[in-house]
Biopython code that builds the backbone (N, CA, C, O; Angstrom):
import numpy as np
from Bio.PDB.StructureBuilder import StructureBuilder

atoms = [
    (1, "MET", "N", (66.839, 32.093, 41.647)),
    (1, "MET", "CA", (68.173, 32.062, 42.204)),
    (1, "MET", "C", (69.133, 32.748, 41.242)),
    (1, "MET", "O", (69.010, 32.608, 40.025)),
    (2, "LYS", "N", (70.065, 33.472, 41.780)),
    (2, "LYS", "CA", (70.988, 34.182, 40.902)),
    (2, "LYS", "C", (72.124, 33.309, 40.406)),
    (2, "LYS", "O", (72.778, 33.652, 39.420)),
    (3, "LYS", "N", (72.375, 32.183, 41.072)),
    (3, "LYS", "CA", (73.478, 31.310, 40.678)),
    (3, "LYS", "C", (72.905, 30.010, 40.134)),
    (3, "LYS", "O", (71.866, 29.540, 40.596)),
    (4, "SER", "N", (73.569, 29.445, 39.175)),
    (4, "SER", "CA", (73.086, 28.208, 38.582)),
    (4, "SER", "C", (73.951, 27.036, 39.026)),
    (4, "SER", "O", (75.037, 27.204, 39.582)),
    (5, "LYS", "N", (73.438, 25.863, 38.763)),
    (5, "LYS", "CA", (74.194, 24.660, 39.088)),
    (5, "LYS", "C", (75.451, 24.585, 38.243)),
    (5, "LYS", "O", (75.443, 24.942, 37.065)),
    (6, "ILE", "N", (76.506, 24.131, 38.837)),
    (6, "ILE", "CA", (77.765, 23.932, 38.129)),
    (6, "ILE", "C", (77.978, 22.427, 38.034)),
    (6, "ILE", "O", (77.891, 21.717, 39.036)),
    (7, "GLN", "N", (78.251, 21.955, 36.853)),
    (7, "GLN", "CA", (78.405, 20.521, 36.631)),
    (7, "GLN", "C", (79.629, 19.959, 37.354)),
    (7, "GLN", "O", (80.561, 20.690, 37.688)),
    (8, "ASN", "N", (79.608, 18.662, 37.585)),
    (8, "ASN", "CA", (80.725, 17.909, 38.141)),
    (8, "ASN", "C", (81.043, 18.227, 39.598)),
    (8, "ASN", "O", (82.176, 18.027, 40.035)),
    (9, "ALA", "N", (80.080, 18.711, 40.345)),
    (9, "ALA", "CA", (80.248, 18.899, 41.779)),
    (9, "ALA", "C", (79.269, 17.966, 42.474)),
    (9, "ALA", "O", (78.058, 18.187, 42.433)),
    (10, "SER", "N", (79.782, 16.938, 43.102)),
    (10, "SER", "CA", (78.944, 15.908, 43.705)),
    (10, "SER", "C", (78.418, 16.332, 45.066)),
    (10, "SER", "O", (79.127, 16.993, 45.826)),
    (11, "PRO", "N", (77.176, 15.959, 45.385)),
    (11, "PRO", "CA", (76.657, 16.226, 46.724)),
    (11, "PRO", "C", (77.504, 15.500, 47.772)),
    (11, "PRO", "O", (77.968, 14.382, 47.549)),
    (12, "LEU", "N", (77.694, 16.154, 48.909)),
    (12, "LEU", "CA", (78.401, 15.488, 50.004)),
    (12, "LEU", "C", (77.537, 14.366, 50.551)),
    (12, "LEU", "O", (76.316, 14.511, 50.604)),
    (13, "PRO", "N", (78.131, 13.249, 50.961)),
    (13, "PRO", "CA", (77.332, 12.107, 51.425)),
    (13, "PRO", "C", (76.622, 12.337, 52.755)),
    (13, "PRO", "O", (75.738, 11.559, 53.114)),
    (14, "PHE", "N", (76.980, 13.374, 53.489)),
    (14, "PHE", "CA", (76.378, 13.638, 54.797)),
    (14, "PHE", "C", (75.002, 14.300, 54.687)),
    (14, "PHE", "O", (74.238, 14.292, 55.652)),
    (15, "ASN", "N", (74.678, 14.870, 53.528)),
    (15, "ASN", "CA", (73.376, 15.523, 53.360)),
    (15, "ASN", "C", (72.246, 14.528, 53.561)),
    (15, "ASN", "O", (72.336, 13.378, 53.132)),
    (16, "VAL", "N", (71.170, 14.980, 54.224)),
    (16, "VAL", "CA", (69.968, 14.146, 54.281)),
    (16, "VAL", "C", (69.294, 14.202, 52.923)),
    (16, "VAL", "O", (69.452, 15.175, 52.185)),
    (17, "GLU", "N", (68.559, 13.185, 52.599)),
    (17, "GLU", "CA", (67.868, 13.104, 51.315)),
    (17, "GLU", "C", (66.827, 14.206, 51.222)),
    (17, "GLU", "O", (66.132, 14.502, 52.194)),
    (18, "GLY", "N", (66.725, 14.804, 50.058)),
    (18, "GLY", "CA", (65.706, 15.821, 49.855)),
    (18, "GLY", "C", (66.118, 16.838, 48.808)),
    (18, "GLY", "O", (67.090, 16.639, 48.079)),
    (19, "GLU", "N", (65.371, 17.928, 48.741)),
    (19, "GLU", "CA", (65.574, 18.922, 47.697)),
    (19, "GLU", "C", (66.925, 19.623, 47.776)),
    (19, "GLU", "O", (67.591, 19.786, 46.753)),
    (20, "PHE", "N", (67.340, 20.038, 48.960)),
    (20, "PHE", "CA", (68.552, 20.832, 49.093)),
    (20, "PHE", "C", (69.744, 19.975, 49.480)),
    (20, "PHE", "O", (69.612, 18.990, 50.206)),
    (21, "TYR", "N", (70.912, 20.369, 48.982)),
    (21, "TYR", "CA", (72.139, 19.665, 49.358)),
    (21, "TYR", "C", (73.331, 20.614, 49.232)),
    (21, "TYR", "O", (73.253, 21.643, 48.561)),
    (22, "ILE", "N", (74.411, 20.259, 49.874)),
    (22, "ILE", "CA", (75.667, 20.989, 49.756)),
    (22, "ILE", "C", (76.652, 20.062, 49.065)),
    (22, "ILE", "O", (76.770, 18.888, 49.415)),
    (23, "ASP", "N", (77.358, 20.604, 48.077)),
    (23, "ASP", "CA", (78.245, 19.758, 47.298)),
    (23, "ASP", "C", (79.704, 19.898, 47.735)),
    (23, "ASP", "O", (80.033, 20.638, 48.663)),
    (24, "GLU", "N", (80.553, 19.168, 47.038)),
    (24, "GLU", "CA", (81.957, 19.033, 47.425)),
    (24, "GLU", "C", (82.775, 20.318, 47.306)),
    (24, "GLU", "O", (83.927, 20.353, 47.737)),
    (25, "ARG", "N", (82.204, 21.365, 46.735)),
    (25, "ARG", "CA", (82.932, 22.638, 46.673)),
    (25, "ARG", "C", (82.985, 23.348, 48.021)),
    (25, "ARG", "O", (83.792, 24.260, 48.200)),
    (26, "CYS", "N", (82.147, 22.951, 48.965)),
    (26, "CYS", "CA", (82.095, 23.608, 50.275)),
    (26, "CYS", "C", (83.467, 23.564, 50.944)),
    (26, "CYS", "O", (84.111, 22.516, 51.005)),
    (27, "ASP", "N", (83.898, 24.720, 51.443)),
    (27, "ASP", "CA", (85.181, 24.782, 52.156)),
    (27, "ASP", "C", (84.997, 25.024, 53.652)),
    (27, "ASP", "O", (85.970, 25.246, 54.373)),
    (28, "GLY", "N", (83.750, 24.982, 54.113)),
    (28, "GLY", "CA", (83.491, 25.125, 55.534)),
    (28, "GLY", "C", (83.589, 26.546, 56.053)),
    (28, "GLY", "O", (83.841, 26.744, 57.242)),
    (29, "CYS", "N", (83.399, 27.527, 55.211)),
    (29, "CYS", "CA", (83.502, 28.923, 55.659)),
    (29, "CYS", "C", (82.455, 29.248, 56.724)),
    (29, "CYS", "O", (82.674, 30.125, 57.560)),
    (30, "GLY", "N", (81.314, 28.546, 56.699)),
    (30, "GLY", "CA", (80.288, 28.724, 57.717)),
    (30, "GLY", "C", (79.324, 29.869, 57.478)),
    (30, "GLY", "O", (78.442, 30.107, 58.302)),
    (31, "GLN", "N", (79.467, 30.575, 56.386)),
    (31, "GLN", "CA", (78.576, 31.690, 56.097)),
    (31, "GLN", "C", (77.117, 31.239, 56.062)),
    (31, "GLN", "O", (76.232, 31.971, 56.505)),
    (32, "CYS", "N", (76.866, 30.062, 55.549)),
    (32, "CYS", "CA", (75.497, 29.549, 55.440)),
    (32, "CYS", "C", (74.863, 29.274, 56.807)),
    (32, "CYS", "O", (73.645, 29.357, 56.958)),
    (33, "LEU", "N", (75.687, 28.950, 57.789)),
    (33, "LEU", "CA", (75.158, 28.658, 59.119)),
    (33, "LEU", "C", (74.448, 29.859, 59.725)),
    (33, "LEU", "O", (73.457, 29.703, 60.438)),
    (34, "ALA", "N", (74.948, 31.046, 59.446)),
    (34, "ALA", "CA", (74.330, 32.254, 59.978)),
    (34, "ALA", "C", (72.939, 32.477, 59.398)),
    (34, "ALA", "O", (72.127, 33.183, 59.996)),
    (35, "MET", "N", (72.657, 31.888, 58.252)),
    (35, "MET", "CA", (71.370, 32.097, 57.577)),
    (35, "MET", "C", (70.410, 30.928, 57.751)),
    (35, "MET", "O", (69.195, 31.124, 57.724)),
    (36, "ALA", "N", (70.925, 29.726, 57.928)),
    (36, "ALA", "CA", (70.049, 28.542, 57.960)),
    (36, "ALA", "C", (70.508, 27.563, 59.044)),
    (36, "ALA", "O", (70.723, 26.382, 58.771)),
    (37, "ILE", "N", (70.653, 28.054, 60.253)),
    (37, "ILE", "CA", (71.171, 27.242, 61.369)),
    (37, "ILE", "C", (70.270, 26.042, 61.696)),
    (37, "ILE", "O", (70.747, 25.045, 62.239)),
    (38, "ASP", "N", (68.984, 26.130, 61.374)),
    (38, "ASP", "CA", (68.067, 25.022, 61.674)),
    (38, "ASP", "C", (68.174, 23.865, 60.684)),
    (38, "ASP", "O", (67.585, 22.805, 60.897)),
    (39, "ASN", "N", (68.929, 24.070, 59.595)),
    (39, "ASN", "CA", (69.003, 23.041, 58.561)),
    (39, "ASN", "C", (70.415, 22.676, 58.129)),
    (39, "ASN", "O", (70.623, 21.635, 57.506)),
    (40, "ILE", "N", (71.382, 23.517, 58.451)),
    (40, "ILE", "CA", (72.760, 23.307, 58.014)),
    (40, "ILE", "C", (73.658, 23.178, 59.222)),
    (40, "ILE", "O", (73.480, 23.883, 60.216)),
    (41, "SER", "N", (74.631, 22.273, 59.139)),
    (41, "SER", "CA", (75.566, 22.056, 60.237)),
    (41, "SER", "C", (76.959, 21.786, 59.684)),
    (41, "SER", "O", (77.127, 21.495, 58.500)),
    (42, "PHE", "N", (77.961, 21.887, 60.567)),
    (42, "PHE", "CA", (79.322, 21.477, 60.225)),
    (42, "PHE", "C", (79.452, 19.975, 60.403)),
    (42, "PHE", "O", (78.741, 19.378, 61.212)),
    (43, "ASP", "N", (80.361, 19.362, 59.649)),
    (43, "ASP", "CA", (80.692, 17.967, 59.900)),
    (43, "ASP", "C", (81.489, 17.903, 61.204)),
    (43, "ASP", "O", (81.845, 18.942, 61.760)),
    (44, "ALA", "N", (81.769, 16.709, 61.689)),
    (44, "ALA", "CA", (82.444, 16.531, 62.973)),
    (44, "ALA", "C", (83.825, 17.173, 63.027)),
    (44, "ALA", "O", (84.277, 17.558, 64.105)),
    (45, "SER", "N", (84.496, 17.296, 61.904)),
    (45, "SER", "CA", (85.841, 17.877, 61.884)),
    (45, "SER", "C", (85.833, 19.364, 61.505)),
    (45, "SER", "O", (86.895, 19.969, 61.359)),
    (46, "ASP", "N", (84.636, 19.958, 61.344)),
    (46, "ASP", "CA", (84.491, 21.376, 60.971)),
    (46, "ASP", "C", (85.182, 21.718, 59.656)),
    (46, "ASP", "O", (85.681, 22.831, 59.489)),
    (47, "VAL", "N", (85.214, 20.772, 58.725)),
    (47, "VAL", "CA", (85.862, 20.997, 57.430)),
    (47, "VAL", "C", (84.861, 21.471, 56.383)),
    (47, "VAL", "O", (85.228, 22.225, 55.482)),
    (48, "PHE", "N", (83.610, 21.047, 56.483)),
    (48, "PHE", "CA", (82.588, 21.434, 55.520)),
    (48, "PHE", "C", (81.226, 21.433, 56.191)),
    (48, "PHE", "O", (81.063, 20.910, 57.294)),
    (49, "CYS", "N", (80.258, 22.021, 55.518)),
    (49, "CYS", "CA", (78.881, 22.050, 56.006)),
    (49, "CYS", "C", (78.034, 21.071, 55.193)),
    (49, "CYS", "O", (78.420, 20.651, 54.102)),
    (50, "TYR", "N", (76.889, 20.722, 55.737)),
    (50, "TYR", "CA", (75.963, 19.825, 55.044)),
    (50, "TYR", "C", (74.547, 20.094, 55.536)),
    (50, "TYR", "O", (74.349, 20.685, 56.597)),
    (51, "ILE", "N", (73.569, 19.657, 54.756)),
    (51, "ILE", "CA", (72.161, 19.779, 55.130)),
    (51, "ILE", "C", (71.846, 18.608, 56.056)),
    (51, "ILE", "O", (71.834, 17.454, 55.628)),
    (52, "TYR", "N", (71.593, 18.911, 57.323)),
    (52, "TYR", "CA", (71.283, 17.831, 58.270)),
    (52, "TYR", "C", (69.785, 17.624, 58.439)),
    (52, "TYR", "O", (69.342, 16.596, 58.951)),
    (53, "ARG", "N", (69.001, 18.625, 57.997)),
    (53, "ARG", "CA", (67.548, 18.509, 58.063)),
    (53, "ARG", "C", (66.956, 19.362, 56.946)),
    (53, "ARG", "O", (67.270, 20.547, 56.833)),
    (54, "GLN", "N", (66.109, 18.767, 56.130)),
    (54, "GLN", "CA", (65.441, 19.502, 55.056)),
    (54, "GLN", "C", (64.427, 20.472, 55.676)),
    (54, "GLN", "O", (63.880, 20.190, 56.742)),
    (55, "PRO", "N", (64.175, 21.598, 55.026)),
    (55, "PRO", "CA", (63.227, 22.565, 55.587)),
    (55, "PRO", "C", (61.813, 21.988, 55.671)),
    (55, "PRO", "O", (61.371, 21.236, 54.802)),
    (56, "THR", "N", (61.125, 22.366, 56.742)),
    (56, "THR", "CA", (59.740, 21.914, 56.926)),
    (56, "THR", "C", (58.763, 23.077, 56.937)),
    (56, "THR", "O", (57.550, 22.874, 56.987)),
    (57, "THR", "N", (59.291, 24.296, 56.890)),
    (57, "THR", "CA", (58.439, 25.482, 56.851)),
    (57, "THR", "C", (58.917, 26.396, 55.725)),
    (57, "THR", "O", (60.036, 26.264, 55.228)),
    (58, "GLN", "N", (58.054, 27.317, 55.338)),
    (58, "GLN", "CA", (58.440, 28.289, 54.314)),
    (58, "GLN", "C", (59.597, 29.153, 54.808)),
    (58, "GLN", "O", (60.474, 29.519, 54.025)),
    (59, "LYS", "N", (59.606, 29.476, 56.087)),
    (59, "LYS", "CA", (60.690, 30.278, 56.663)),
    (59, "LYS", "C", (62.031, 29.567, 56.499)),
    (59, "LYS", "O", (63.013, 30.182, 56.082)),
    (60, "GLU", "N", (62.075, 28.285, 56.823)),
    (60, "GLU", "CA", (63.319, 27.524, 56.677)),
    (60, "GLU", "C", (63.739, 27.418, 55.214)),
    (60, "GLU", "O", (64.926, 27.512, 54.899)),
    (61, "GLU", "N", (62.780, 27.226, 54.332)),
    (61, "GLU", "CA", (63.110, 27.153, 52.906)),
    (61, "GLU", "C", (63.689, 28.493, 52.427)),
    (61, "GLU", "O", (64.662, 28.520, 51.674)),
    (62, "ASN", "N", (63.090, 29.588, 52.867)),
    (62, "ASN", "CA", (63.613, 30.907, 52.513)),
    (62, "ASN", "C", (65.035, 31.106, 53.039)),
    (62, "ASN", "O", (65.875, 31.694, 52.358)),
    (63, "GLU", "N", (65.297, 30.621, 54.235)),
    (63, "GLU", "CA", (66.636, 30.760, 54.825)),
    (63, "GLU", "C", (67.677, 29.984, 54.019)),
    (63, "GLU", "O", (68.779, 30.483, 53.789)),
    (64, "ILE", "N", (67.339, 28.777, 53.593)),
    (64, "ILE", "CA", (68.279, 28.004, 52.773)),
    (64, "ILE", "C", (68.476, 28.681, 51.421)),
    (64, "ILE", "O", (69.591, 28.723, 50.902)),
    (65, "GLU", "N", (67.413, 29.203, 50.858)),
    (65, "GLU", "CA", (67.551, 29.906, 49.576)),
    (65, "GLU", "C", (68.437, 31.145, 49.716)),
    (65, "GLU", "O", (69.193, 31.464, 48.799)),
    (66, "GLN", "N", (68.356, 31.845, 50.844)),
    (66, "GLN", "CA", (69.254, 32.974, 51.093)),
    (66, "GLN", "C", (70.695, 32.486, 51.190)),
    (66, "GLN", "O", (71.607, 33.107, 50.644)),
    (67, "ALA", "N", (70.892, 31.378, 51.884)),
    (67, "ALA", "CA", (72.240, 30.813, 52.004)),
    (67, "ALA", "C", (72.783, 30.426, 50.631)),
    (67, "ALA", "O", (73.974, 30.591, 50.368)),
    (68, "MET", "N", (71.916, 29.911, 49.749)),
    (68, "MET", "CA", (72.335, 29.561, 48.387)),
    (68, "MET", "C", (72.854, 30.794, 47.654)),
    (68, "MET", "O", (73.879, 30.736, 46.975)),
    (69, "ILE", "N", (72.147, 31.896, 47.794)),
    (69, "ILE", "CA", (72.514, 33.126, 47.099)),
    (69, "ILE", "C", (73.864, 33.648, 47.583)),
    (69, "ILE", "O", (74.681, 34.103, 46.782)),
    (70, "PHE", "N", (74.094, 33.582, 48.884)),
    (70, "PHE", "CA", (75.302, 34.179, 49.454)),
    (70, "PHE", "C", (76.487, 33.227, 49.582)),
    (70, "PHE", "O", (77.570, 33.652, 49.984)),
    (71, "CYS", "N", (76.308, 31.963, 49.253)),
    (71, "CYS", "CA", (77.434, 31.019, 49.324)),
    (71, "CYS", "C", (78.508, 31.449, 48.322)),
    (71, "CYS", "O", (78.236, 31.513, 47.123)),
    (72, "PRO", "N", (79.724, 31.745, 48.794)),
    (72, "PRO", "CA", (80.763, 32.235, 47.882)),
    (72, "PRO", "C", (81.240, 31.191, 46.876)),
    (72, "PRO", "O", (81.848, 31.545, 45.865)),
    (73, "LEU", "N", (80.977, 29.917, 47.135)),
    (73, "LEU", "CA", (81.436, 28.854, 46.240)),
    (73, "LEU", "C", (80.300, 28.174, 45.480)),
    (73, "LEU", "O", (80.525, 27.191, 44.774)),
    (74, "CYS", "N", (79.088, 28.692, 45.619)),
    (74, "CYS", "CA", (77.900, 28.094, 44.962)),
    (74, "CYS", "C", (77.759, 26.619, 45.325)),
    (74, "CYS", "O", (77.374, 25.804, 44.487)),
    (75, "ALA", "N", (78.069, 26.279, 46.563)),
    (75, "ALA", "CA", (78.063, 24.877, 46.977)),
    (75, "ALA", "C", (76.704, 24.389, 47.451)),
    (75, "ALA", "O", (76.510, 23.182, 47.596)),
    (76, "ILE", "N", (75.765, 25.281, 47.696)),
    (76, "ILE", "CA", (74.420, 24.894, 48.148)),
    (76, "ILE", "C", (73.529, 24.829, 46.909)),
    (76, "ILE", "O", (73.425, 25.791, 46.147)),
    (77, "GLN", "N", (72.905, 23.701, 46.729)),
    (77, "GLN", "CA", (72.114, 23.463, 45.516)),
    (77, "GLN", "C", (70.716, 22.964, 45.858)),
    (77, "GLN", "O", (70.452, 22.477, 46.957)),
    (78, "SER", "N", (69.827, 23.106, 44.871)),
    (78, "SER", "CA", (68.473, 22.574, 44.954)),
    (78, "SER", "C", (68.283, 21.600, 43.794)),
    (78, "SER", "O", (68.669, 21.888, 42.662)),
    (79, "ARG", "N", (67.700, 20.475, 44.078)),
    (79, "ARG", "CA", (67.426, 19.499, 43.017)),
    (79, "ARG", "C", (66.257, 19.968, 42.143)),
    (79, "ARG", "O", (66.097, 19.478, 41.025)),
    (80, "ASN", "N", (65.447, 20.897, 42.626)),
    (80, "ASN", "CA", (64.221, 21.310, 41.933)),
    (80, "ASN", "C", (64.281, 22.700, 41.333)),
    (80, "ASN", "O", (63.349, 23.092, 40.630)),
    (81, "LYS", "N", (65.324, 23.454, 41.576)),
    (81, "LYS", "CA", (65.356, 24.853, 41.082)),
    (81, "LYS", "C", (66.537, 25.091, 40.202)),
    (81, "LYS", "O", (66.721, 26.201, 39.702)),
]
sb = StructureBuilder()
sb.init_structure("model")
sb.init_model(0)
sb.init_chain("A")
sb.init_seg("    ")
for serial, (resi, resn, name, xyz) in enumerate(atoms, 1):
    if name == "N":
        sb.init_residue(resn, " ", resi, " ")
    sb.init_atom(name, np.array(xyz, "f"), 0.0, 1.0, " ", f" {name:<3s}", serial, name[0])
structure = sb.get_structure()
């Protein structure tokens, strides 16, 4: 990954448990949705995005990793990478 974790950014509570999460820096731009629609969604008020389903295939994992790279706020993180 080209971006590293930034300290003091807490995962949003809406994320499902697992490797990937979106943290509080998310501003809801939605750029990640275009890359990982099967795993990322908007909250009910369309203010931020969150991981609603962890990837179950290599394709989905690759899509989330692409979203991590292109997130302008580095808000998508992996607990393992």
